[in-house]
Every structure is written in structure tokens, then in C-alpha cells.
N, CA, C and O atoms as a Tripos MOL2 file, in Angstrom:
@<TRIPOS>MOLECULE
protein
  224   223    56     0     0
PROTEIN
NO_CHARGES

@<TRIPOS>ATOM
      1 N          40.1750   22.0540   -1.8060 N.3       1 MET1
      2 CA         40.1230   21.3760   -3.2850 C.3       1 MET1
      3 C          38.8150   21.3390   -3.6860 C.2       1 MET1
      4 O          38.4390   21.6290   -4.8220 O.2       1 MET1
      5 N          38.0650   20.9650   -2.7230 N.am      2 LYS2
      6 CA         36.4690   20.3810   -2.8660 C.3       2 LYS2
      7 C          35.6960   21.9490   -3.4000 C.2       2 LYS2
      8 O          34.7490   22.0010   -4.1850 O.2       2 LYS2
      9 N          36.2490   22.9330   -2.8720 N.am      3 PHE3
     10 CA         35.5220   24.4980   -3.3930 C.3       3 PHE3
     11 C          35.8890   24.6940   -4.6980 C.2       3 PHE3
     12 O          34.9430   25.1460   -5.3440 O.2       3 PHE3
     13 N          37.0250   24.5120   -5.4340 N.am      4 LEU4
     14 CA         37.5780   24.7460   -6.8720 C.3       4 LEU4
     15 C          36.8750   23.7120   -7.6240 C.2       4 LEU4
     16 O          36.4260   23.9780   -8.7380 O.2       4 LEU4
     17 N          36.7250   22.4060   -7.0410 N.am      5 LYS5
     18 CA         36.0200   21.4620   -8.1830 C.3       5 LYS5
     19 C          34.6730   21.7920   -8.1490 C.2       5 LYS5
     20 O          34.1150   21.5200   -9.2120 O.2       5 LYS5
     21 N          33.8090   22.3800   -7.1370 N.am      6 ASP6
     22 CA         32.6970   22.7950   -7.1290 C.3       6 ASP6
     23 C          32.4720   24.0260   -8.1210 C.2       6 ASP6
     24 O          31.4470   24.1280   -8.7960 O.2       6 ASP6
     25 N          33.5130   24.9510   -8.1530 N.am      7 VAL7
     26 CA         33.3350   26.1260   -8.8710 C.3       7 VAL7
     27 C          33.5750   25.9020  -10.4290 C.2       7 VAL7
     28 O          32.9180   26.4650  -11.3040 O.2       7 VAL7
     29 N          34.7440   24.8830  -10.6790 N.am      8 VAL8
     30 CA         34.4230   24.3570  -11.9200 C.3       8 VAL8
     31 C          33.2660   23.7310  -12.6050 C.2       8 VAL8
     32 O          32.9610   23.9300  -13.7810 O.2       8 VAL8
     33 N          32.6430   22.9490  -11.7580 N.am      9 ARG9
     34 CA         31.2200   22.2270  -12.0280 C.3       9 ARG9
     35 C          30.2930   23.3290  -12.4320 C.2       9 ARG9
     36 O          29.6370   23.3160  -13.4740 O.2       9 ARG9
     37 N          30.2800   24.3690  -11.4610 N.am     10 GLU10
     38 CA         29.3200   25.5360  -11.6680 C.3      10 GLU10
     39 C          29.6210   26.2580  -13.0000 C.2      10 GLU10
     40 O          28.8230   26.6830  -13.8360 O.2      10 GLU10
     41 N          30.7500   26.2850  -12.9920 N.am     11 MET11
     42 CA         31.0670   27.1530  -14.3510 C.3      11 MET11
     43 C          30.8110   26.5310  -15.8150 C.2      11 MET11
     44 O          30.6930   27.1370  -16.8800 O.2      11 MET11
     45 N          30.7650   25.2950  -15.5890 N.am     12 ARG12
     46 CA         30.4110   24.5200  -16.9490 C.3      12 ARG12
     47 C          28.9190   24.6720  -17.0840 C.2      12 ARG12
     48 O          28.4440   24.4980  -18.2060 O.2      12 ARG12
     49 N          28.0650   24.9940  -16.0170 N.am     13 LYS13
     50 CA         26.4960   25.2900  -16.0830 C.3      13 LYS13
     51 C          26.3350   26.4840  -16.8050 C.2      13 LYS13
     52 O          25.3660   26.6970  -17.5330 O.2      13 LYS13
     53 N          27.3520   27.3420  -16.6020 N.am     14 VAL14
     54 CA         27.0360   28.8620  -16.8020 C.3      14 VAL14
     55 C          26.5670   28.6310  -18.4830 C.2      14 VAL14
     56 O          26.9890   27.6510  -19.0970 O.2      14 VAL14
     57 N          25.6420   29.6600  -19.1430 N.am     15 SER15
     58 CA         25.5690   29.8790  -20.3710 C.3      15 SER15
     59 C          25.9790   30.9660  -20.7480 C.2      15 SER15
     60 O          25.3550   31.9960  -20.4950 O.2      15 SER15
     61 N          27.4050   30.9550  -21.6050 N.am     16 TRP16
     62 CA         28.1570   32.0740  -22.0950 C.3      16 TRP16
     63 C          27.5030   32.6400  -23.3890 C.2      16 TRP16
     64 O          27.1590   31.8490  -24.2680 O.2      16 TRP16
     65 N          27.3020   34.1070  -23.5530 N.am     17 PRO17
     66 CA         26.9630   34.4890  -24.8190 C.3      17 PRO17
     67 C          27.7210   34.1500  -26.1540 C.2      17 PRO17
     68 O          28.9430   34.0910  -26.0230 O.2      17 PRO17
     69 N          27.2110   33.9090  -27.4480 N.am     18 LYS18
     70 CA         27.6460   33.7490  -28.5880 C.3      18 LYS18
     71 C          28.2460   35.1740  -29.0110 C.2      18 LYS18
     72 O          28.0440   36.2620  -28.4720 O.2      18 LYS18
     73 N          29.1010   34.8440  -30.2140 N.am     19 GLY19
     74 CA         29.7320   36.0960  -30.6400 C.3      19 GLY19
     75 C          28.7840   37.2860  -30.7270 C.2      19 GLY19
     76 O          28.9180   38.2880  -30.0250 O.2      19 GLY19
     77 N          27.6900   37.0960  -31.7480 N.am     20 LYS20
     78 CA         26.8460   38.1960  -31.9190 C.3      20 LYS20
     79 C          26.2560   38.7870  -30.5310 C.2      20 LYS20
     80 O          26.1790   39.9930  -30.2930 O.2      20 LYS20
     81 N          25.9050   37.8920  -29.7690 N.am     21 GLU21
     82 CA         25.1740   38.3680  -28.5340 C.3      21 GLU21
     83 C          26.2820   39.2360  -27.6940 C.2      21 GLU21
     84 O          26.0340   40.2630  -27.0620 O.2      21 GLU21
     85 N          27.4300   38.6620  -27.8110 N.am     22 LEU22
     86 CA         28.4610   39.4930  -26.9900 C.3      22 LEU22
     87 C          28.8170   40.9600  -27.4780 C.2      22 LEU22
     88 O          29.0610   41.9430  -26.7780 O.2      22 LEU22
     89 N          28.7820   40.8480  -28.9520 N.am     23 THR23
     90 CA         28.8790   42.2940  -29.5990 C.3      23 THR23
     91 C          27.7730   43.1500  -29.3430 C.2      23 THR23
     92 O          28.0060   44.3440  -29.1570 O.2      23 THR23
     93 N          26.1980   42.5800  -29.2910 N.am     24 ARG24
     94 CA         25.3810   43.3370  -29.2480 C.3      24 ARG24
     95 C          25.4150   43.8280  -27.7530 C.2      24 ARG24
     96 O          25.1000   45.0010  -27.5520 O.2      24 ARG24
     97 N          25.8000   42.9630  -26.5900 N.am     25 TYR25
     98 CA         25.6640   43.3820  -25.2760 C.3      25 TYR25
     99 C          26.9260   44.2780  -25.1450 C.2      25 TYR25
    100 O          26.7140   45.2140  -24.3740 O.2      25 TYR25
    101 N          28.0970   44.2680  -25.6390 N.am     26 THR26
    102 CA         29.0600   45.2800  -25.4600 C.3      26 THR26
    103 C          28.7530   46.6680  -26.1150 C.2      26 THR26
    104 O          29.2180   47.6770  -25.5850 O.2      26 THR26
    105 N          27.9050   46.7710  -27.3690 N.am     27 ILE27
    106 CA         27.7900   47.9770  -27.9530 C.3      27 ILE27
    107 C          26.7180   48.7160  -26.8760 C.2      27 ILE27
    108 O          26.8050   49.9110  -26.5940 O.2      27 ILE27
    109 N          25.6850   47.8040  -26.3170 N.am     28 THR28
    110 CA         24.6240   48.4600  -25.4260 C.3      28 THR28
    111 C          25.3270   49.1690  -24.3130 C.2      28 THR28
    112 O          25.1960   50.3710  -24.0790 O.2      28 THR28
    113 N          26.1630   48.2490  -23.5730 N.am     29 VAL29
    114 CA         26.7960   48.7040  -22.6170 C.3      29 VAL29
    115 C          27.8900   50.0790  -22.8670 C.2      29 VAL29
    116 O          27.9430   50.9130  -21.9630 O.2      29 VAL29
    117 N          28.4840   50.2120  -23.7340 N.am     30 VAL30
    118 CA         29.4860   51.3200  -24.2170 C.3      30 VAL30
    119 C          28.4760   52.5700  -24.7040 C.2      30 VAL30
    120 O          28.7980   53.7470  -24.5430 O.2      30 VAL30
    121 N          27.2810   52.1770  -25.2880 N.am     31 THR31
    122 CA         26.4190   53.1810  -25.4540 C.3      31 THR31
    123 C          25.7100   53.8470  -24.3340 C.2      31 THR31
    124 O          25.5010   55.0600  -24.3540 O.2      31 THR31
    125 N          25.3470   53.1080  -23.3910 N.am     32 THR32
    126 CA         24.8720   53.2940  -22.0590 C.3      32 THR32
    127 C          25.7540   54.1530  -21.4840 C.2      32 THR32
    128 O          25.3340   55.2520  -21.1220 O.2      32 THR32
    129 N          27.0530   53.8240  -21.3080 N.am     33 VAL33
    130 CA         28.1400   54.4440  -20.4700 C.3      33 VAL33
    131 C          28.2350   55.7190  -21.1740 C.2      33 VAL33
    132 O          28.4620   56.6770  -20.4350 O.2      33 VAL33
    133 N          28.1210   55.9630  -22.3990 N.am     34 ALA34
    134 CA         28.4190   57.2750  -23.1180 C.3      34 ALA34
    135 C          27.3800   58.3190  -22.8770 C.2      34 ALA34
    136 O          27.5930   59.5170  -22.6880 O.2      34 ALA34
    137 N          25.9930   57.5810  -22.9130 N.am     35 PHE35
    138 CA         25.1130   58.3620  -22.7850 C.3      35 PHE35
    139 C          24.8680   59.0610  -21.2490 C.2      35 PHE35
    140 O          24.5120   60.2210  -21.0390 O.2      35 PHE35
    141 N          25.1180   58.1740  -20.4020 N.am     36 VAL36
    142 CA         25.2050   58.5970  -19.1810 C.3      36 VAL36
    143 C          26.2560   59.7480  -18.7500 C.2      36 VAL36
    144 O          26.0250   60.7480  -18.0700 O.2      36 VAL36
    145 N          27.3440   59.3770  -19.2700 N.am     37 THR37
    146 CA         28.4730   60.5720  -19.2790 C.3      37 THR37
    147 C          28.2610   61.6810  -19.6610 C.2      37 THR37
    148 O          28.5210   62.6510  -18.9500 O.2      37 THR37
    149 N          27.6850   61.8060  -21.0020 N.am     38 VAL38
    150 CA         27.2910   62.9200  -21.4980 C.3      38 VAL38
    151 C          26.1860   63.8240  -20.5430 C.2      38 VAL38
    152 O          26.2730   65.0110  -20.2300 O.2      38 VAL38
    153 N          25.1640   62.8760  -20.2090 N.am     39 PHE39
    154 CA         24.1590   63.4230  -19.3420 C.3      39 PHE39
    155 C          24.5600   64.3480  -18.1100 C.2      39 PHE39
    156 O          24.1670   65.4740  -17.8060 O.2      39 PHE39
    157 N          25.4710   63.4970  -17.5080 N.am     40 PHE40
    158 CA         26.2540   64.0700  -16.0970 C.3      40 PHE40
    159 C          27.2060   65.0880  -16.6000 C.2      40 PHE40
    160 O          27.4590   65.9150  -15.7240 O.2      40 PHE40
    161 N          27.7400   65.2750  -17.5800 N.am     41 ALA41
    162 CA         28.5680   66.2480  -17.9090 C.3      41 ALA41
    163 C          27.7840   67.5650  -18.1360 C.2      41 ALA41
    164 O          28.1740   68.6540  -17.7150 O.2      41 ALA41
    165 N          26.4900   67.3440  -18.9340 N.am     42 VAL42
    166 CA         25.7890   68.4580  -19.4170 C.3      42 VAL42
    167 C          25.1580   68.9340  -18.0430 C.2      42 VAL42
    168 O          25.0610   70.1520  -17.8920 O.2      42 VAL42
    169 N          24.7270   68.1150  -17.0410 N.am     43 VAL43
    170 CA         24.0540   68.3900  -15.7010 C.3      43 VAL43
    171 C          25.0630   69.1010  -14.8260 C.2      43 VAL43
    172 O          24.6230   70.0260  -14.1440 O.2      43 VAL43
    173 N          26.3900   68.7990  -14.7410 N.am     44 ASP44
    174 CA         27.3020   69.2830  -14.0580 C.3      44 ASP44
    175 C          27.7410   70.7680  -14.6970 C.2      44 ASP44
    176 O          27.9110   71.7650  -13.9950 O.2      44 ASP44
    177 N          27.8680   70.7440  -15.9180 N.am     45 LEU45
    178 CA         28.1510   72.1810  -16.6400 C.3      45 LEU45
    179 C          26.7370   73.2120  -16.2050 C.2      45 LEU45
    180 O          26.9210   74.3880  -15.8920 O.2      45 LEU45
    181 N          25.6810   72.7460  -16.2290 N.am     46 GLY46
    182 CA         24.5470   73.4030  -15.9710 C.3      46 GLY46
    183 C          24.6340   73.9860  -14.3970 C.2      46 GLY46
    184 O          24.4300   75.1730  -14.1390 O.2      46 GLY46
    185 N          24.9330   73.0800  -13.4850 N.am     47 ILE47
    186 CA         24.9430   73.5890  -12.0870 C.3      47 ILE47
    187 C          25.9610   74.5500  -11.9540 C.2      47 ILE47
    188 O          25.8700   75.5680  -11.2680 O.2      47 ILE47
    189 N          27.1000   74.1480  -12.7410 N.am     48 SER48
    190 CA         28.3650   75.1240  -12.6620 C.3      48 SER48
    191 C          27.9690   76.4490  -12.9450 C.2      48 SER48
    192 O          28.3070   77.3770  -12.2100 O.2      48 SER48
    193 N          27.1760   76.6320  -14.1030 N.am     49 GLN49
    194 CA         26.8830   78.1260  -14.8810 C.3      49 GLN49
    195 C          25.9510   78.7120  -13.8760 C.2      49 GLN49
    196 O          26.0680   79.9130  -13.6300 O.2      49 GLN49
    197 N          24.8440   77.8580  -13.1350 N.am     50 LEU50
    198 CA         23.9000   78.3780  -12.2090 C.3      50 LEU50
    199 C          24.6880   79.0710  -10.9810 C.2      50 LEU50
    200 O          24.3140   80.1270  -10.4710 O.2      50 LEU50
    201 N          25.8540   78.3260  -10.5610 N.am     51 LEU51
    202 CA         26.3330   78.7160   -9.3600 C.3      51 LEU51
    203 C          27.2790   80.0670   -9.7060 C.2      51 LEU51
    204 O          27.4660   81.0310   -8.9630 O.2      51 LEU51
    205 N          27.7150   79.8880  -10.7990 N.am     52 GLU52
    206 CA         28.6560   81.1860  -11.3330 C.3      52 GLU52
    207 C          27.6270   82.4570  -11.4920 C.2      52 GLU52
    208 O          27.9090   83.5900  -11.1010 O.2      52 GLU52
    209 N          26.2910   82.0670  -12.1770 N.am     53 LEU53
    210 CA         25.5290   83.3640  -12.2740 C.3      53 LEU53
    211 C          25.1910   83.9910  -10.9470 C.2      53 LEU53
    212 O          25.2080   85.2050  -10.7460 O.2      53 LEU53
    213 N          24.8060   82.8460   -9.8340 N.am     54 PHE54
    214 CA         24.2230   83.3840   -8.4850 C.3      54 PHE54
    215 C          25.3950   83.9620   -7.5680 C.2      54 PHE54
    216 O          25.1630   84.9250   -6.8370 O.2      54 PHE54
    217 N          26.6180   83.3830   -7.6130 N.am     55 PHE55
    218 CA         27.8750   83.7580   -7.0810 C.3      55 PHE55
    219 C          28.8670   84.6350   -7.5050 C.2      55 PHE55
    220 O          29.9270   84.6770   -6.8820 O.2      55 PHE55
    221 N          28.6770   85.3410   -8.4730 N.am     56 GLU56
    222 CA         29.6620   86.0920   -9.0910 C.3      56 GLU56
    223 C          29.4990   87.7980   -8.9860 C.2      56 GLU56
    224 O          30.3360   88.5320   -9.5120 O.2      56 GLU56
@<TRIPOS>BOND
     1     1     2 1
     2     2     3 1
     3     3     4 2
     4     3     5 am
     5     5     6 1
     6     6     7 1
     7     7     8 2
     8     7     9 am
     9     9    10 1
    10    10    11 1
    11    11    12 2
    12    11    13 am
    13    13    14 1
    14    14    15 1
    15    15    16 2
    16    15    17 am
    17    17    18 1
    18    18    19 1
    19    19    20 2
    20    19    21 am
    21    21    22 1
    22    22    23 1
    23    23    24 2
    24    23    25 am
    25    25    26 1
    26    26    27 1
    27    27    28 2
    28    27    29 am
    29    29    30 1
    30    30    31 1
    31    31    32 2
    32    31    33 am
    33    33    34 1
    34    34    35 1
    35    35    36 2
    36    35    37 am
    37    37    38 1
    38    38    39 1
    39    39    40 2
    40    39    41 am
    41    41    42 1
    42    42    43 1
    43    43    44 2
    44    43    45 am
    45    45    46 1
    46    46    47 1
    47    47    48 2
    48    47    49 am
    49    49    50 1
    50    50    51 1
    51    51    52 2
    52    51    53 am
    53    53    54 1
    54    54    55 1
    55    55    56 2
    56    55    57 am
    57    57    58 1
    58    58    59 1
    59    59    60 2
    60    59    61 am
    61    61    62 1
    62    62    63 1
    63    63    64 2
    64    63    65 am
    65    65    66 1
    66    66    67 1
    67    67    68 2
    68    67    69 am
    69    69    70 1
    70    70    71 1
    71    71    72 2
    72    71    73 am
    73    73    74 1
    74    74    75 1
    75    75    76 2
    76    75    77 am
    77    77    78 1
    78    78    79 1
    79    79    80 2
    80    79    81 am
    81    81    82 1
    82    82    83 1
    83    83    84 2
    84    83    85 am
    85    85    86 1
    86    86    87 1
    87    87    88 2
    88    87    89 am
    89    89    90 1
    90    90    91 1
    91    91    92 2
    92    91    93 am
    93    93    94 1
    94    94    95 1
    95    95    96 2
    96    95    97 am
    97    97    98 1
    98    98    99 1
    99    99   100 2
   100    99   101 am
   101   101   102 1
   102   102   103 1
   103   103   104 2
   104   103   105 am
   105   105   106 1
   106   106   107 1
   107   107   108 2
   108   107   109 am
   109   109   110 1
   110   110   111 1
   111   111   112 2
   112   111   113 am
   113   113   114 1
   114   114   115 1
   115   115   116 2
   116   115   117 am
   117   117   118 1
   118   118   119 1
   119   119   120 2
   120   119   121 am
   121   121   122 1
   122   122   123 1
   123   123   124 2
   124   123   125 am
   125   125   126 1
   126   126   127 1
   127   127   128 2
   128   127   129 am
   129   129   130 1
   130   130   131 1
   131   131   132 2
   132   131   133 am
   133   133   134 1
   134   134   135 1
   135   135   136 2
   136   135   137 am
   137   137   138 1
   138   138   139 1
   139   139   140 2
   140   139   141 am
   141   141   142 1
   142   142   143 1
   143   143   144 2
   144   143   145 am
   145   145   146 1
   146   146   147 1
   147   147   148 2
   148   147   149 am
   149   149   150 1
   150   150   151 1
   151   151   152 2
   152   151   153 am
   153   153   154 1
   154   154   155 1
   155   155   156 2
   156   155   157 am
   157   157   158 1
   158   158   159 1
   159   159   160 2
   160   159   161 am
   161   161   162 1
   162   162   163 1
   163   163   164 2
   164   163   165 am
   165   165   166 1
   166   166   167 1
   167   167   168 2
   168   167   169 am
   169   169   170 1
   170   170   171 1
   171   171   172 2
   172   171   173 am
   173   173   174 1
   174   174   175 1
   175   175   176 2
   176   175   177 am
   177   177   178 1
   178   178   179 1
   179   179   180 2
   180   179   181 am
   181   181   182 1
   182   182   183 1
   183   183   184 2
   184   183   185 am
   185   185   186 1
   186   186   187 1
   187   187   188 2
   188   187   189 am
   189   189   190 1
   190   190   191 1
   191   191   192 2
   192   191   193 am
   193   193   194 1
   194   194   195 1
   195   195   196 2
   196   195   197 am
   197   197   198 1
   198   198   199 1
   199   199   200 2
   200   199   201 am
   201   201   202 1
   202   202   203 1
   203   203   204 2
   204   203   205 am
   205   205   206 1
   206   206   207 1
   207   207   208 2
   208   207   209 am
   209   209   210 1
   210   210   211 1
   211   211   212 2
   212   211   213 am
   213   213   214 1
   214   214   215 1
   215   215   216 2
   216   215   217 am
   217   217   218 1
   218   218   219 1
   219   219   220 2
   220   219   221 am
   221   221   222 1
   222   222   223 1
   223   223   224 2
@<TRIPOS>SUBSTRUCTURE
     1 MET1         2 RESIDUE 1 A MET
     2 LYS2         6 RESIDUE 1 A LYS
     3 PHE3        10 RESIDUE 1 A PHE
     4 LEU4        14 RESIDUE 1 A LEU
     5 LYS5        18 RESIDUE 1 A LYS
     6 ASP6        22 RESIDUE 1 A ASP
     7 VAL7        26 RESIDUE 1 A VAL
     8 VAL8        30 RESIDUE 1 A VAL
     9 ARG9        34 RESIDUE 1 A ARG
    10 GLU10       38 RESIDUE 1 A GLU
    11 MET11       42 RESIDUE 1 A MET
    12 ARG12       46 RESIDUE 1 A ARG
    13 LYS13       50 RESIDUE 1 A LYS
    14 VAL14       54 RESIDUE 1 A VAL
    15 SER15       58 RESIDUE 1 A SER
    16 TRP16       62 RESIDUE 1 A TRP
    17 PRO17       66 RESIDUE 1 A PRO
    18 LYS18       70 RESIDUE 1 A LYS
    19 GLY19       74 RESIDUE 1 A GLY
    20 LYS20       78 RESIDUE 1 A LYS
    21 GLU21       82 RESIDUE 1 A GLU
    22 LEU22       86 RESIDUE 1 A LEU
    23 THR23       90 RESIDUE 1 A THR
    24 ARG24       94 RESIDUE 1 A ARG
    25 TYR25       98 RESIDUE 1 A TYR
    26 THR26      102 RESIDUE 1 A THR
    27 ILE27      106 RESIDUE 1 A ILE
    28 THR28      110 RESIDUE 1 A THR
    29 VAL29      114 RESIDUE 1 A VAL
    30 VAL30      118 RESIDUE 1 A VAL
    31 THR31      122 RESIDUE 1 A THR
    32 THR32      126 RESIDUE 1 A THR
    33 VAL33      130 RESIDUE 1 A VAL
    34 ALA34      134 RESIDUE 1 A ALA
    35 PHE35      138 RESIDUE 1 A PHE
    36 VAL36      142 RESIDUE 1 A VAL
    37 THR37      146 RESIDUE 1 A THR
    38 VAL38      150 RESIDUE 1 A VAL
    39 PHE39      154 RESIDUE 1 A PHE
    40 PHE40      158 RESIDUE 1 A PHE
    41 ALA41      162 RESIDUE 1 A ALA
    42 VAL42      166 RESIDUE 1 A VAL
    43 VAL43      170 RESIDUE 1 A VAL
    44 ASP44      174 RESIDUE 1 A ASP
    45 LEU45      178 RESIDUE 1 A LEU
    46 GLY46      182 RESIDUE 1 A GLY
    47 ILE47      186 RESIDUE 1 A ILE
    48 SER48      190 RESIDUE 1 A SER
    49 GLN49      194 RESIDUE 1 A GLN
    50 LEU50      198 RESIDUE 1 A LEU
    51 LEU51      202 RESIDUE 1 A LEU
    52 GLU52      206 RESIDUE 1 A GLU
    53 LEU53      210 RESIDUE 1 A LEU
    54 PHE54      214 RESIDUE 1 A PHE
    55 PHE55      218 RESIDUE 1 A PHE
    56 GLU56      222 RESIDUE 1 A GLU
């Protein structure tokens, strides 16, 4: 029980983001994930094409 009380006490100390901050952070995360996804898709496609070229 003490553990849960300590958790509640610590959660009250947390500085939660406001609406605009949360929106900005969400857009940043989604944009970063999209960029990394496209980057690795292009790298994967390039490596696949190279392998096909050498082993065909």
C-alpha cells in the first residue's frame, strides 16, 4: 500500500504537457517516425536492387 501512495505522490509532481505542447510533441514524433520509415524503406530497396544486380 505504501508503494501505491508513493506512486501517487510522485505522479502529482510530474509536469504534464499542455494541449499545444502535446500537439507539437505528437507531430514531432509522427514526423520523425515517418521519416525514419521512408529512410529505411529506401535503404532496403537499394540493397535489394544491388543484390538482384549482383546475384541475377
